[in-house]
C-alpha positions as CSV (number, residue, x, y, z in Angstrom):
1,M,12.9,12.3,-3.6
2,G,10.8,9.6,-2.2
3,K,7.3,9.1,-1.7
4,T,7.3,10.4,1.6
5,A,9.6,13.3,1.3
6,A,7.8,14.4,-1.7
7,A,4.5,14.6,0.1
8,I,5.8,16.3,3.2
9,R,8.3,19.5,1.5
10,L,4.4,19.7,-0.4
11,A,2.5,20.0,2.8
12,Q,4.8,22.6,3.9
13,Q,4.7,24.6,1.1
14,L,1.1,24.8,0.2
15,G,0.5,25.7,4.5
16,R,-1.3,28.7,6.0
17,L,0.5,31.1,7.8
18,D,-0.4,30.4,12.3
19,P,-1.7,34.4,12.6
20,V,-1.2,33.4,17.0
21,S,2.1,31.7,16.6
22,N,3.5,33.4,13.2
23,T,4.5,28.9,11.5
24,I,3.6,27.7,9.0
25,D,0.3,24.7,9.3
26,P,1.8,22.2,7.1
27,L,-1.5,20.7,4.9
28,P,-2.4,17.2,6.5
29,I,-1.5,14.2,4.8
30,I,-3.0,10.5,4.5
31,S,-1.8,7.5,3.4
32,A,-2.8,5.7,1.4
33,D,-0.6,2.1,2.2
34,S,-2.1,-0.6,2.7
35,R,0.7,-1.7,6.0
36,Q,2.3,1.8,7.5
37,C,-1.5,1.5,9.2
38,F,-0.4,-1.6,10.8
39,R,1.0,-0.1,14.7
40,E,3.4,-3.3,15.1
41,L,5.2,-2.5,11.8
42,N,7.5,0.1,11.4
43,I,11.5,-0.6,9.0
44,G,9.7,-3.4,6.5
45,V,7.8,-0.8,5.8
46,A,9.1,2.3,6.0
47,K,6.8,4.3,8.1
48,P,7.7,7.5,8.4
49,G,9.9,8.4,11.0
50,P,8.9,10.5,14.7
51,A,11.0,13.9,13.2
52,E,8.2,13.6,10.2
53,L,5.2,12.4,11.7
54,A,5.8,15.7,14.5
55,A,6.4,17.9,10.6
56,V,2.9,17.1,9.4
57,P,-0.4,15.5,10.7
58,H,-0.6,12.1,9.4
59,F,-3.9,9.8,9.0
60,F,-4.2,6.1,8.2
61,I,-1.0,6.1,9.7
62,D,-0.5,2.9,12.8
63,S,-4.5,3.5,12.9
64,H,-4.7,0.3,13.2
65,S,-3.7,-3.8,14.6
66,I,-2.0,-6.4,12.6
67,H,-5.1,-8.6,14.0
68,E,-7.4,-6.6,12.7
69,E,-9.2,-6.8,8.4
70,V,-7.5,-4.5,6.3
71,N,-8.7,-3.7,2.5
72,A,-10.1,-1.2,0.4
73,A,-13.0,-0.9,1.7
74,V,-11.5,-1.1,5.0
75,F,-9.7,2.3,4.2
76,E,-12.9,4.2,1.4
77,G,-14.5,3.9,5.0
78,Y,-11.8,5.1,6.8
79,A,-10.1,7.9,4.1
80,L,-14.0,9.6,3.6
81,D,-14.5,9.7,7.1
82,V,-11.1,11.7,7.8
83,L,-11.4,14.0,4.6
84,D,-15.2,15.2,5.7
85,R,-13.4,16.8,8.9
86,L,-10.6,17.8,7.4
87,F,-12.2,19.3,5.1
88,R,-13.9,21.8,7.2
89,T,-11.4,23.5,8.0
90,H,-8.4,22.8,5.1
91,Q,-9.4,23.5,1.6
92,R,-6.9,21.2,0.2
93,V,-5.8,17.9,1.7
94,I,-2.5,15.3,0.8
95,V,-3.1,11.6,0.0
96,V,0.3,9.2,-0.9
97,G,0.8,6.4,-1.1
98,G,1.6,3.8,-3.9
99,T,-2.0,0.8,-2.5
100,G,-3.7,1.7,-6.3
101,L,-6.5,-0.3,-4.8
102,Y,-6.9,1.6,-2.0
103,L,-5.9,4.8,-4.3
104,K,-9.3,3.6,-6.7
105,A,-11.8,3.0,-3.7
106,L,-11.5,6.5,-2.3
107,M,-11.5,8.4,-6.1
108,Y,-13.6,6.3,-7.2
109,G,-15.8,3.7,-4.8
110,L,-15.8,0.2,-5.0
111,D,-18.7,-2.8,-5.4
112,A,-19.2,-4.9,-2.2
113,I,-18.6,-8.1,-3.3
114,P,-21.1,-10.8,-2.1
115,A,-20.4,-12.9,0.7
116,V,-18.4,-15.7,0.4
117,P,-20.0,-19.5,1.6
118,A,-17.8,-20.4,4.9
119,Q,-16.8,-23.8,3.6
120,V,-15.9,-22.1,0.0
121,R,-13.2,-20.7,1.8
122,Q,-12.0,-24.1,4.4
123,E,-11.7,-25.9,0.9
124,I,-9.4,-23.8,-0.6
125,E,-6.9,-23.2,3.0
126,E,-6.6,-26.4,3.0
127,L,-5.8,-26.8,-0.3
128,F,-2.9,-23.8,0.6
129,R,-2.3,-26.1,3.4
130,R,-1.6,-29.4,2.0
131,Q,-0.1,-27.9,-1.1
132,G,1.5,-24.9,-0.7
133,I,1.7,-21.9,-2.6
134,D,3.1,-22.9,-6.1
135,A,-0.5,-25.4,-6.8
136,L,-2.3,-22.1,-5.2
137,R,-1.2,-19.7,-7.8
138,A,-1.6,-22.5,-10.8
139,M,-5.0,-22.7,-9.2
140,V,-5.1,-18.9,-9.2
141,Q,-3.6,-18.4,-12.7
142,A,-6.2,-21.1,-14.2
143,E,-9.5,-20.1,-13.0
144,D,-8.7,-16.0,-12.5
145,P,-6.5,-15.3,-15.2
146,L,-7.3,-11.3,-14.7
147,F,-6.7,-11.0,-11.3
148,A,-3.5,-13.1,-11.4
149,L,-2.5,-10.7,-14.7
150,D,-1.2,-7.8,-11.9
151,A,-1.4,-9.6,-9.0
152,D,1.4,-9.9,-6.7
153,L,1.1,-13.8,-6.8
154,S,4.2,-14.4,-3.3
155,N,0.8,-13.5,-1.5
156,P,-1.2,-16.9,0.1
157,Q,-3.7,-14.5,1.5
158,R,-4.6,-12.4,-1.0
159,M,-4.6,-15.8,-3.9
160,M,-6.9,-17.4,-1.2
161,R,-9.0,-14.4,-0.9
162,A,-9.4,-14.6,-5.1
163,L,-9.8,-17.8,-5.8
164,E,-13.1,-18.0,-2.9
165,V,-14.3,-15.4,-4.9
166,M,-14.2,-16.3,-8.1
167,R,-15.1,-19.5,-6.3
168,A,-18.5,-18.2,-5.2
169,T,-19.6,-15.8,-7.5
170,G,-18.3,-17.3,-10.8
171,R,-16.8,-13.7,-11.4
172,S,-13.0,-11.9,-10.7
173,I,-12.8,-9.5,-7.7
174,R,-11.3,-7.5,-10.5
175,Q,-14.7,-6.7,-11.7
176,Y,-15.6,-6.1,-8.0
177,Q,-13.0,-3.6,-7.8
178,Q,-13.7,-2.0,-11.5
179,A,-17.3,0.3,-9.6
180,S,-18.6,2.5,-11.7
181,P,-16.8,5.6,-10.2
182,V,-19.8,7.7,-7.1
183,F,-20.4,10.8,-7.0
184,R,-17.7,12.4,-4.6
185,N,-17.7,16.1,-3.2
186,F,-13.7,16.6,-3.8
187,A,-11.1,16.8,-6.8
188,V,-8.8,15.1,-7.8
189,I,-5.7,15.9,-9.0
190,P,-3.7,12.4,-9.5
191,F,0.0,12.1,-10.7
192,V,2.7,9.7,-10.2
193,L,6.3,10.5,-9.3
194,D,8.5,8.3,-11.6
195,L,11.9,8.3,-12.0
196,P,14.7,6.0,-14.7
197,R,14.5,3.0,-13.8
198,E,18.0,2.1,-12.7
199,E,18.1,5.7,-10.4
200,L,14.7,3.0,-9.5
201,Y,15.9,0.2,-8.4
202,Q,19.2,2.2,-6.3
203,R,16.7,4.5,-4.6
204,I,15.3,0.1,-3.8
205,N,19.0,-1.5,-2.8
206,L,19.7,1.6,-0.8
207,R,16.1,1.3,1.3
208,V,16.6,-2.1,1.8
209,D,20.2,-1.7,3.0
210,Q,19.1,1.2,5.0
211,M,15.9,-1.1,6.8
212,M,18.5,-3.2,7.8
213,E,21.1,-1.3,9.1
214,A,17.9,-0.5,11.1
215,G,17.2,-2.9,12.2
216,L,14.5,-5.4,10.0
217,L,15.5,-8.8,11.8
218,E,14.6,-7.9,15.2
219,E,11.4,-6.5,14.1
220,V,10.7,-9.2,12.3
221,R,12.3,-11.6,15.4
222,Q,9.6,-9.8,17.2
223,L,6.8,-11.0,15.0
224,L,7.4,-14.2,14.8
225,P,4.6,-15.6,16.8
226,F,2.0,-14.6,14.5
227,R,4.1,-14.7,10.9
228,K,0.6,-16.2,9.3
229,I,-1.8,-12.9,10.1
230,N,-2.5,-11.7,6.6
231,A,0.0,-8.3,7.9
232,L,2.9,-9.7,7.3
233,Q,2.4,-11.7,4.5
234,T,4.5,-9.0,2.3
235,V,7.6,-8.4,1.0
236,G,10.8,-8.1,3.8
237,Y,8.4,-10.0,5.9
238,R,7.9,-13.6,4.6
239,E,11.9,-13.4,3.2
240,I,13.1,-12.1,7.0
241,F,10.5,-15.3,8.6
242,E,12.6,-17.6,5.9
243,V,15.8,-17.0,7.9
244,L,14.8,-16.8,11.2
245,D,13.8,-20.3,9.7
246,R,17.1,-21.2,9.0
247,S,15.3,-22.5,5.5
248,T,18.2,-19.9,3.9
249,S,20.8,-16.9,4.7
250,L,20.3,-13.4,5.3
251,E,22.8,-12.2,2.7
252,K,19.9,-14.7,0.4
253,A,17.0,-12.8,2.4
254,I,18.7,-9.3,1.6
255,E,19.1,-9.9,-2.3
256,A,15.3,-11.2,-2.0
257,I,14.1,-8.4,-0.4
258,R,15.6,-6.2,-3.2
259,Q,14.7,-9.0,-6.0
260,N,10.6,-8.6,-4.6
261,T,10.1,-4.6,-4.3
262,R,11.5,-4.4,-8.0
263,H,8.3,-6.5,-9.1
264,Y,6.5,-5.1,-6.6
265,A,7.0,-1.8,-7.7
266,K,7.0,-2.5,-11.1
267,R,4.0,-3.8,-11.0
268,Q,3.4,-0.7,-9.1
269,L,4.1,1.2,-11.6
270,T,2.0,-1.5,-14.5
271,W,-1.4,-0.6,-12.3
272,F,-1.0,3.0,-12.6
273,R,-0.4,3.0,-15.7
274,S,-4.1,1.4,-16.8
275,D,-5.2,4.8,-16.1
276,P,-5.1,7.6,-18.6
277,I,-6.4,10.0,-15.4
278,W,-2.9,10.2,-13.4
279,Q,0.2,11.7,-14.5
280,W,3.9,11.3,-14.6
281,V,5.7,13.3,-13.4
282,H,10.2,13.4,-12.3
283,A,9.8,12.8,-8.7
284,A,11.9,15.9,-9.0
285,T,9.1,18.2,-9.8
286,D,8.0,21.0,-7.8
287,L,4.9,19.8,-7.2
288,R,3.2,23.1,-6.7
289,E,3.1,23.5,-10.4
290,L,1.0,20.8,-10.3
291,I,-1.2,22.5,-7.8
292,P,-4.1,25.4,-9.5
293,G,-5.1,28.2,-7.6
294,P,-3.0,30.5,-5.1
295,Q,-0.8,28.7,-3.9
């Protein structure tokens, strides 16, 4: 069972009976996925389907446009505002997603990153345009090894951001993302759904096949005019853009999506293992067992 299905099942299991309709009112879910918030992206980000969205109230799904800047700080503010409203009528709220930095921002808070001079940003953007992603990657690895340790080094926007922060402040962007915990007026029960590696990779391969069958190629084709936008510098879109450029075949792109998704999943797991607060449970676990108090 994947994260979305597990969260929906738990939301329904822990929901309360509505005495008027005599139906279960499920717990609301906040997505902590950095791409499912974009209205223009659907198949390539494995967004919950219409039936799933109708079954349980979801937040941070289709909440923003790819033309808006969305980052961990934006998510933190959005989620805290939603939680403030939801806790007036609910004792519990489920947060689900694999974007570790977003979850960390919600749980612990983030340090504010100082403004970066426009000249520094422009110089780095020009460097990327002239020398390409390989040169950008080499500079990031040399100048900010802390960021390079677990970052997506195939995402030029995130690498440029890390490089500009380092050059402007002399500190790694990761140091700003390691804030001292702030007070939150809610308790957190954090856990990670775990699978044997072979099973995880099988699921990834199957999901990629399902996305292609659902029309990922056409979805990416419609987004071609916006390919330089940061939201589209992600697995599943970059590879198909290359097919549309005729710089690779569809078969090679599909295999690249599978491989890059496996690498991304591995980095996610490494990130979560770095914080001992997370409980690791098998994906088939009855998650109600992890929730204290009356069910």
